N, C-alpha and C positions, 0 to 999 in steps of 0.2 A: 535578450538576456536569458541565459539558460539557468533555470531554477536549481538544477542539480549542482551546477558549478558554484552558484551562490551559497548553497547549503554547505558545500565542501569548504568554501572560503571562510564562511562563518565558523564552521567547526575548527578550522585551523587557528583562526584568530581567538576563539574562546580558549583553546588549549594554550595559547600564548598569553592568556589571562588578560585580554583586552576587554573593555566594556562594550556592551551592545551599542551604546551611543557613539562610541568612536568607530565601531565597525560600520554603522549606518552612515555616519558622516563621510567616511572614506568611500563607501559605495556611491553615495550621492554625488561626491566630487567626480568620480569616474563616469558614472552612467547618467547623471543629470536627471531629467524628467522620466527616463526609462527605468529608474531605480525602483526596486521593490519597496513597498511601504515600510515605514518605521515599525509598525506593529508586526509585520511579517518577519523582519530581521530580529526583533526582540523575541518572537515566538520560536524562531529557529534557535536562538542563543539560549533561551530559557530551558530548552529540552536537552541541553548539553552541559557538561561540566568536564573537568579534567579527568574524572574517574569514569565517565560514561563511555560506552563503546561508540565507534563511528556510526554515522547514519548508514542504514542498509535497507535496500528494497526487499520487502518480504518475498517477492517473486524470484529474486536472485539469491536469496539466502538459503542454502541447502539444509541448514540446521533448524529452520523455522518449523514450529509445531502448530497443530491445529487441524481443523477440518479441511480436507482437500476441496478445491473448487470444482473438480469434475471427477466423478467416479463412474467410468464406463468400463465395465468388465463384461466378459462373455455371459456371466450369470445374470447381470442386470439387463442386458440386451435381450436375452432369452425370456426373462420374466415379463418384460414389457411387450415383447413380440407375442407371447402367449395370451396376455391380457387383451391385446388388440384383436387377435384371431378369435378369441372366445366371444367378444361382443364388439362388433365394428361400430356401433353407435355410442360407445362409451366416451364420455367427455374426458379431455386431457386432465382435468383436475382430479377426477376419480382414478385415472391411471396413476397419477402422482401419489395419491393416498394409499392405493394398493401397493405400489412399488415400495413406499416407505415401510409399510407393515411387513413386506416380504424380506426386508433386510434385517 
């Protein structure tokens, strides 16, 4: 059972104004013992309403805001490279603290 498909299914059913109980019972009829738990279906449904936007993955959403997961620029690479060359015995935790101060 693909969770993304179930999330999409729950989203559609919520937009059709069906109750989480009915959605769960229908999924249970189709998937049987492989069905996601009732609490999971209710959690998916509770995060949705007719006015809410569709489910979206943050990694696939180009308009998402926030701190980037990876910041590898030439400046960052040069800063860390210089730190390592200046003291080859420096611990990686110190390199991280110096790198953060350098930004």
